[in-house]
C-alpha positions as CSV (number, residue, x, y, z in Angstrom):
1,M,49.5,11.6,0.6
2,S,46.1,13.2,0.3
3,N,43.7,12.9,3.2
4,K,40.7,13.5,0.9
5,T,38.0,10.9,0.7
6,P,35.7,10.2,-2.3
7,F,32.7,11.2,-0.2
8,E,33.8,14.7,0.7
9,P,30.8,16.4,-1.0
10,L,28.5,14.4,1.3
11,D,30.6,14.5,4.5
12,W,31.4,18.2,4.5
13,S,28.1,19.5,3.4
14,K,25.9,21.6,5.6
15,P,22.7,20.1,7.1
16,T,19.7,20.4,4.8
17,P,16.0,19.9,4.9
18,G,16.7,16.5,3.4
19,H,18.7,15.5,6.5
20,L,15.8,16.6,8.8
21,K,13.4,14.6,6.8
22,L,15.6,11.6,7.0
23,L,15.9,12.2,10.8
24,F,12.1,12.1,11.0
25,I,11.6,8.9,9.0
26,S,14.4,7.1,10.8
27,G,13.4,8.4,14.2
28,A,9.8,7.3,13.6
29,G,11.0,3.7,13.6
30,F,12.9,4.2,16.9
31,F,9.9,5.8,18.4
32,A,7.8,2.8,17.5
33,D,10.4,0.4,18.6
34,A,10.6,1.8,22.1
35,Y,6.8,2.3,22.3
36,D,6.0,-1.3,21.3
37,L,8.6,-2.8,23.7
38,F,7.4,-0.6,26.6
39,A,3.6,-0.6,25.9
40,I,3.1,-4.3,26.5
41,S,3.7,-3.9,30.2
42,I,1.0,-1.2,30.4
43,A,-1.3,-3.2,28.2
44,L,-1.0,-6.2,30.6
45,V,-2.4,-4.1,33.4
46,F,-5.7,-4.0,31.4
47,L,-5.3,-7.4,29.8
48,R,-5.1,-9.3,33.1
49,Q,-8.6,-8.0,33.9
50,V,-9.9,-9.5,30.7
51,W,-8.1,-12.8,30.3
52,S,-7.2,-15.3,33.1
53,L,-3.5,-15.4,32.3
54,T,-1.1,-17.8,34.0
55,A,2.4,-16.7,35.1
56,S,4.0,-18.4,32.1
57,E,1.6,-16.8,29.6
58,I,2.3,-13.3,31.1
59,S,6.1,-14.0,30.8
60,L,5.8,-15.2,27.2
61,I,3.6,-12.3,26.1
62,S,5.9,-9.8,27.9
63,S,9.1,-11.2,26.3
64,A,7.9,-12.3,22.8
65,A,8.8,-9.0,21.1
66,L,12.2,-9.0,22.9
67,F,13.0,-12.4,21.4
68,G,12.0,-11.1,18.0
69,A,14.1,-8.0,18.5
70,V,17.2,-10.2,19.2
71,I,16.8,-12.1,15.9
72,G,15.6,-9.2,13.7
73,P,19.0,-7.3,13.4
74,F,20.8,-10.4,12.1
75,I,18.2,-11.0,9.4
76,F,17.6,-7.4,8.3
77,G,21.1,-6.2,8.9
78,R,22.5,-9.0,6.7
79,I,20.0,-8.4,4.0
80,G,20.9,-4.7,4.1
81,D,24.6,-5.4,3.8
82,I,24.1,-7.7,0.8
83,F,21.3,-6.0,-1.2
84,G,21.4,-2.5,0.1
85,R,19.7,-0.4,2.7
86,K,17.0,0.8,0.3
87,Y,16.2,-2.8,-0.7
88,I,14.9,-3.6,2.8
89,Y,14.0,-0.1,4.1
90,G,10.3,0.2,4.7
91,V,9.7,-3.5,5.0
92,E,10.6,-3.5,8.7
93,A,8.2,-0.5,9.2
94,A,5.5,-2.5,7.5
95,L,6.2,-5.4,9.8
96,L,6.0,-3.1,12.8
97,A,2.7,-1.7,11.6
98,A,1.2,-5.1,10.7
99,G,2.4,-6.7,14.0
100,A,0.9,-3.9,16.1
101,I,-2.5,-4.0,14.3
102,V,-2.9,-7.8,14.3
103,S,-1.7,-8.1,18.0
104,A,-4.4,-5.6,18.9
105,F,-7.0,-8.0,17.5
106,S,-5.7,-11.1,19.2
107,V,-8.4,-13.5,20.5
108,N,-6.2,-15.5,22.9
109,P,-2.8,-15.5,24.6
110,T,-1.2,-17.7,21.9
111,M,-2.1,-15.4,19.1
112,L,-0.9,-12.4,21.1
113,W,2.6,-13.7,21.8
114,I,3.0,-14.9,18.2
115,T,2.1,-11.5,16.7
116,R,4.2,-9.8,19.3
117,F,7.2,-12.0,18.2
118,I,6.6,-11.0,14.6
119,L,6.4,-7.3,15.7
120,G,9.7,-7.8,17.5
121,L,11.4,-8.9,14.2
122,G,10.4,-5.5,12.8
123,V,11.8,-3.8,15.9
124,G,15.1,-5.6,15.6
125,G,15.2,-4.9,11.8
126,D,14.6,-1.2,12.2
127,Y,17.6,-0.6,14.5
128,P,20.5,-1.4,12.1
129,I,18.9,0.0,8.9
130,S,17.7,3.3,10.3
131,A,20.9,4.0,12.3
132,T,23.1,3.1,9.3
133,L,21.2,5.3,6.8
134,M,21.3,8.3,9.1
135,S,25.0,7.9,9.9
136,E,25.9,7.4,6.2
137,Y,24.0,10.4,5.0
138,A,24.7,12.8,7.9
139,P,27.4,15.5,7.5
140,A,30.6,14.5,9.3
141,R,30.6,17.5,11.7
142,S,27.0,16.9,12.8
143,R,26.8,13.1,12.4
144,G,26.8,12.5,16.1
145,L,24.0,15.0,16.6
146,F,21.8,13.4,13.9
147,V,22.3,9.9,15.1
148,A,21.6,11.0,18.7
149,G,18.5,12.6,17.4
150,V,17.3,9.3,15.9
151,F,18.0,7.4,19.1
152,S,16.4,10.1,21.3
153,M,13.0,9.2,19.7
154,Q,13.0,6.1,21.9
155,G,12.4,8.3,24.9
156,W,9.4,9.9,23.3
157,G,8.0,6.5,22.4
158,I,8.2,5.4,26.1
159,V,6.7,8.6,27.3
160,T,3.8,8.3,24.8
161,A,3.1,4.7,25.9
162,A,3.0,5.8,29.6
163,L,0.7,8.8,28.9
164,L,-1.7,6.9,26.7
165,G,-2.0,4.2,29.4
166,L,-2.6,6.7,32.2
167,G,-5.1,8.5,30.0
168,L,-7.1,5.3,29.3
169,L,-6.9,4.3,33.0
170,N,-8.2,7.7,34.3
171,A,-10.9,7.7,31.6
172,R,-12.0,4.3,32.9
173,V,-12.1,2.9,29.4
174,N,-13.3,-0.7,29.1
175,P,-10.2,-2.9,29.8
176,D,-10.8,-5.1,26.8
177,L,-10.8,-2.0,24.6
178,A,-7.9,-0.2,26.4
179,W,-5.3,-2.8,25.9
180,R,-6.2,-3.1,22.2
181,V,-5.9,0.7,21.7
182,I,-2.5,0.7,23.4
183,L,-1.1,-2.1,21.2
184,G,-2.8,-0.8,18.0
185,F,-1.4,2.7,18.5
186,G,2.1,1.2,17.8
187,A,1.2,1.0,14.1
188,V,0.7,4.8,13.7
189,M,4.3,6.0,13.4
190,P,5.7,3.2,11.2
191,A,2.6,3.4,8.9
192,L,3.2,7.1,8.4
193,V,6.8,6.6,7.0
194,I,6.5,3.4,5.0
195,Y,6.0,5.3,1.7
196,F,8.8,7.7,2.4
197,R,11.2,4.9,3.4
198,R,10.6,3.2,0.1
199,R,11.6,6.4,-1.7
200,V,14.9,6.8,0.1
201,H,17.8,6.6,-2.3
202,E,20.6,4.1,-1.7
203,T,23.5,5.6,0.2
204,P,26.6,6.5,-2.0
205,R,28.9,4.4,0.3
206,F,26.9,1.2,-0.5
207,E,26.8,2.1,-4.2
208,Y,30.5,2.7,-4.3
209,F,31.9,0.0,-2.0
210,V,29.5,-2.8,-2.7
211,K,28.0,-2.2,-6.1
212,G,31.2,-0.6,-7.5
213,N,29.3,2.4,-8.8
214,V,32.1,4.9,-9.0
215,E,29.8,7.7,-10.1
216,A,28.0,7.6,-6.8
217,Q,31.1,8.6,-4.7
218,G,31.1,12.1,-5.9
219,E,27.4,12.8,-6.2
220,P,26.4,16.1,-4.6
221,L,24.3,15.9,-1.5
222,G,21.4,17.6,-3.3
223,T,21.3,14.7,-5.8
224,C,21.5,12.0,-3.2
225,L,18.9,13.4,-0.9
226,G,17.0,15.7,-3.2
227,R,15.7,13.1,-5.5
228,T,14.8,11.0,-2.5
229,W,11.9,13.2,-1.7
230,R,10.5,13.8,-5.2
């Protein structure tokens, strides 16, 4: 019995610039996910100097994005399984960017926790789609390395939030401006990759197993990833 799979051209290829580009646009989401979830605790240091927040309001603002992040994977993951990764890829990044920007312009605690919840949906939606795309496109021998590279961007997101907060604190920036800058900065990375995410081609595995496109199984890597970046 042959041990060959229909995806050998993809699985046993060598890493290419296309893989690195996909690593960046997938990792950018993980960077923003970690940044947004961690940044709120730093923003609250400034926010409590501006608004008279109750203990319940602080708890709700702190956890709103986490609640959204719990729900997001079920919504986006399911849509991705039914309609394809490409169908939804980029939408969650737009949600991340929009949630970060609108939350930075919040005028009261209620608006802030609602926009943070919406942002959390984007956070939760990014995890399954980005990780799945990277794992399905990465060569078999370096798949773990590429997926780990995507997840490692979370650490950079947390470090960036901490450094930005310390910088604003040491610079004695107006607290009402500082917390808005911290939350608004969360839109930068996802906004940079929305266009590229929308151009990512559907993975051959989804094309083959779900759509029944038998021609996709043997497509060379250059075709799958090469046309993605045109």
